[in-house]
C-alpha positions as a Markdown table, in Angstrom:
| # | Residue | x | y | z |
|---|---|---|---|---|
| 1 | Met | -11.0 | 24.8 | 2.9 |
| 2 | Ser | -12.5 | 21.9 | 4.8 |
| 3 | Gly | -15.7 | 20.3 | 4.8 |
| 4 | Arg | -16.5 | 23.4 | 7.7 |
| 5 | Pro | -19.5 | 25.1 | 7.5 |
| 6 | Ile | -19.1 | 28.1 | 5.8 |
| 7 | Ala | -20.6 | 29.9 | 8.4 |
| 8 | Asp | -17.3 | 28.5 | 10.1 |
| 9 | Arg | -15.2 | 30.0 | 7.4 |
| 10 | Val | -16.1 | 33.5 | 7.6 |
| 11 | Asp | -16.3 | 36.6 | 9.5 |
| 12 | Pro | -19.9 | 37.0 | 10.6 |
| 13 | Ser | -19.3 | 40.8 | 11.6 |
| 14 | Ala | -19.5 | 41.8 | 7.6 |
| 15 | Arg | -22.9 | 41.3 | 7.6 |
| 16 | Ala | -23.3 | 43.6 | 10.7 |
| 17 | Phe | -20.7 | 46.2 | 8.9 |
| 18 | Ala | -22.9 | 45.9 | 5.9 |
| 19 | Val | -26.2 | 46.3 | 7.1 |
| 20 | Ser | -25.2 | 49.5 | 9.0 |
| 21 | Ala | -22.9 | 51.0 | 6.1 |
| 22 | Leu | -26.4 | 51.1 | 3.6 |
| 23 | Thr | -28.2 | 51.8 | 6.4 |
| 24 | Met | -25.8 | 55.0 | 6.7 |
| 25 | Leu | -25.6 | 55.4 | 2.6 |
| 26 | Leu | -29.1 | 55.4 | 2.4 |
| 27 | Glu | -29.8 | 58.0 | 5.4 |
| 28 | Ile | -26.9 | 60.1 | 4.1 |
| 29 | Ile | -28.9 | 60.1 | 0.5 |
| 30 | Asp | -31.9 | 61.0 | 2.0 |
| 31 | Arg | -30.5 | 63.5 | 3.3 |
| 32 | Arg | -30.6 | 62.7 | 6.8 |
| 33 | Arg | -27.1 | 62.5 | 7.9 |
| 34 | Pro | -23.7 | 64.3 | 6.9 |
| 35 | Val | -21.8 | 62.5 | 4.1 |
| 36 | Ala | -18.8 | 63.4 | 6.0 |
| 37 | Gln | -20.0 | 60.0 | 7.7 |
| 38 | Leu | -19.6 | 58.0 | 5.2 |
| 39 | Ala | -16.2 | 58.2 | 5.4 |
| 40 | Ser | -15.3 | 55.7 | 8.5 |
| 41 | Val | -16.8 | 52.7 | 6.1 |
| 42 | Ala | -17.0 | 53.6 | 2.1 |
| 43 | Ala | -13.5 | 54.0 | 0.1 |
| 44 | Pro | -12.4 | 58.0 | -0.8 |
| 45 | His | -13.8 | 57.1 | -4.3 |
| 46 | Ile | -17.7 | 56.6 | -2.8 |
| 47 | Val | -17.6 | 59.3 | -0.4 |
| 48 | Asp | -16.8 | 61.5 | -3.3 |
| 49 | Gln | -19.2 | 60.2 | -5.6 |
| 50 | Val | -21.5 | 60.9 | -2.6 |
| 51 | Ser | -20.6 | 64.1 | -2.1 |
| 52 | Val | -20.6 | 65.3 | -5.9 |
| 53 | Trp | -24.1 | 64.0 | -5.9 |
| 54 | Ser | -25.6 | 65.9 | -2.9 |
| 55 | Ala | -23.5 | 68.6 | -3.5 |
| 56 | Arg | -27.0 | 69.2 | -6.1 |
| 57 | Pro | -29.9 | 71.1 | -4.3 |
| 58 | Pro | -32.7 | 68.9 | -3.4 |
| 59 | Ala | -35.6 | 68.9 | -6.1 |
| 60 | Thr | -38.0 | 69.0 | -3.8 |
| 61 | Ser | -36.0 | 71.6 | -1.8 |
| 62 | Thr | -39.0 | 73.9 | -1.8 |
| 63 | Ala | -41.6 | 71.8 | -1.2 |
| 64 | Pro | -43.8 | 71.1 | 1.5 |
| 65 | Pro | -42.6 | 68.5 | 3.9 |
| 66 | Arg | -45.1 | 66.2 | 3.2 |
| 67 | Ala | -44.8 | 66.4 | -0.3 |
| 68 | Arg | -40.8 | 65.6 | 0.1 |
| 69 | Pro | -40.2 | 62.0 | -1.1 |
| 70 | Pro | -40.6 | 59.0 | 1.4 |
| 71 | Ala | -36.9 | 58.0 | 3.6 |
| 72 | Ala | -35.7 | 55.1 | 2.5 |
| 73 | Thr | -35.9 | 52.1 | 4.7 |
| 74 | Leu | -33.2 | 49.1 | 4.0 |
| 75 | Met | -35.3 | 46.2 | 4.1 |
| 76 | Arg | -33.3 | 42.3 | 3.7 |
| 77 | Val | -29.7 | 42.1 | 3.0 |
| 78 | His | -27.7 | 38.8 | 1.7 |
| 79 | Leu | -23.7 | 37.9 | 1.7 |
| 80 | Gln | -22.4 | 36.1 | -0.9 |
| 81 | Trp | -19.1 | 35.6 | 0.0 |
| 82 | Ser | -16.0 | 35.9 | -2.7 |
| 83 | Gly | -13.1 | 35.1 | 0.0 |
| 84 | Pro | -12.9 | 35.1 | 4.1 |
| 85 | Asp | -11.9 | 39.3 | 3.7 |
| 86 | Ala | -14.3 | 40.3 | 1.0 |
| 87 | Ala | -17.8 | 39.4 | 0.5 |
| 88 | Glu | -20.9 | 40.4 | -2.4 |
| 89 | Val | -23.8 | 42.3 | -0.9 |
| 90 | Ser | -26.9 | 42.3 | -2.6 |
| 91 | Ala | -30.2 | 44.8 | -1.0 |
| 92 | Thr | -33.3 | 45.3 | -0.7 |
| 93 | Tyr | -35.0 | 48.9 | 0.8 |
| 94 | Ser | -38.1 | 50.7 | 0.4 |
| 95 | Arg | -39.0 | 54.1 | -0.2 |
| 96 | Gly | -42.9 | 54.4 | 0.1 |
| 97 | Val | -44.3 | 52.0 | -1.5 |
| 98 | Arg | -41.6 | 51.0 | -4.5 |
| 99 | Val | -39.2 | 48.9 | -3.5 |
| 100 | Lys | -35.9 | 49.0 | -5.2 |
| 101 | Ala | -32.5 | 47.1 | -5.5 |
| 102 | Met | -28.9 | 48.2 | -3.9 |
| 103 | Ala | -25.8 | 45.8 | -4.9 |
| 104 | Ala | -22.0 | 46.4 | -3.1 |
| 105 | Arg | -19.4 | 44.7 | -2.2 |
| 106 | Val | -17.4 | 45.1 | 1.4 |
| 107 | Gln | -14.0 | 44.1 | 1.9 |
| 108 | Arg | -11.1 | 44.3 | 4.8 |
| 109 | Val | -8.8 | 46.2 | 3.8 |
| 110 | Pro | -5.8 | 47.8 | 5.9 |
| 111 | Val | -6.9 | 51.2 | 8.0 |
| 112 | Arg | -4.4 | 53.6 | 9.3 |
| 113 | Val | -5.0 | 53.9 | 13.2 |
| 114 | Arg | -4.7 | 57.1 | 15.6 |
| 115 | Pro | -2.2 | 55.9 | 18.6 |
| 116 | Ser | -4.3 | 55.4 | 21.9 |
| 117 | Val | -1.6 | 57.9 | 23.9 |
| 118 | Pro | -0.8 | 61.2 | 22.3 |
| 119 | Gly | 2.7 | 60.6 | 20.8 |
| 120 | Gly | 2.1 | 56.8 | 20.6 |
| 121 | Pro | 3.0 | 54.4 | 16.9 |
| 122 | Arg | 0.1 | 54.1 | 14.3 |
| 123 | Thr | -1.2 | 51.1 | 13.9 |
| 124 | Thr | -2.9 | 49.6 | 11.0 |
| 125 | Glu | -5.8 | 47.1 | 10.7 |
| 126 | Leu | -8.1 | 45.3 | 8.9 |
| 127 | Arg | -11.5 | 46.8 | 8.8 |
| 128 | Trp | -14.3 | 45.9 | 6.9 |
| 129 | Met | -14.9 | 48.9 | 4.3 |
| 130 | Leu | -17.7 | 49.2 | 1.5 |
| 131 | Val | -15.9 | 49.2 | -1.5 |
| 132 | Asn | -18.3 | 49.6 | -4.0 |
| 133 | Val | -21.7 | 50.4 | -4.1 |
| 134 | Thr | -24.9 | 51.0 | -7.0 |
| 135 | Thr | -28.6 | 51.5 | -6.4 |
| 136 | Ala | -31.5 | 50.8 | -8.4 |
């Protein structure tokens, strides 16, 4: 690429997508959202993994509400571009007084889109997707 600044060479919507996707993932892990909502932002294998994990009963399901662990809150998100259509994400989130780390990869992938009019042709467009995620 030329001598243009990196901010001019990448899509700024990737960071906004990463923030919203990781926030959604934390809300699903905390059981504040249904797992089905993850399908619109994450690869199928991630949805499957989170579905299996969330199918387990919560460890504190019989505890009073004040004894449940605090909700996770996304704190910082950093992107390192690995190409114009992919970025490595590092993030921190807090759960109570503890700060934890998360890593992910977002990538623009082809997604089939429903027709805008009934009986119209289906199209394919590139959309940002969460293709890998690891939490600590």
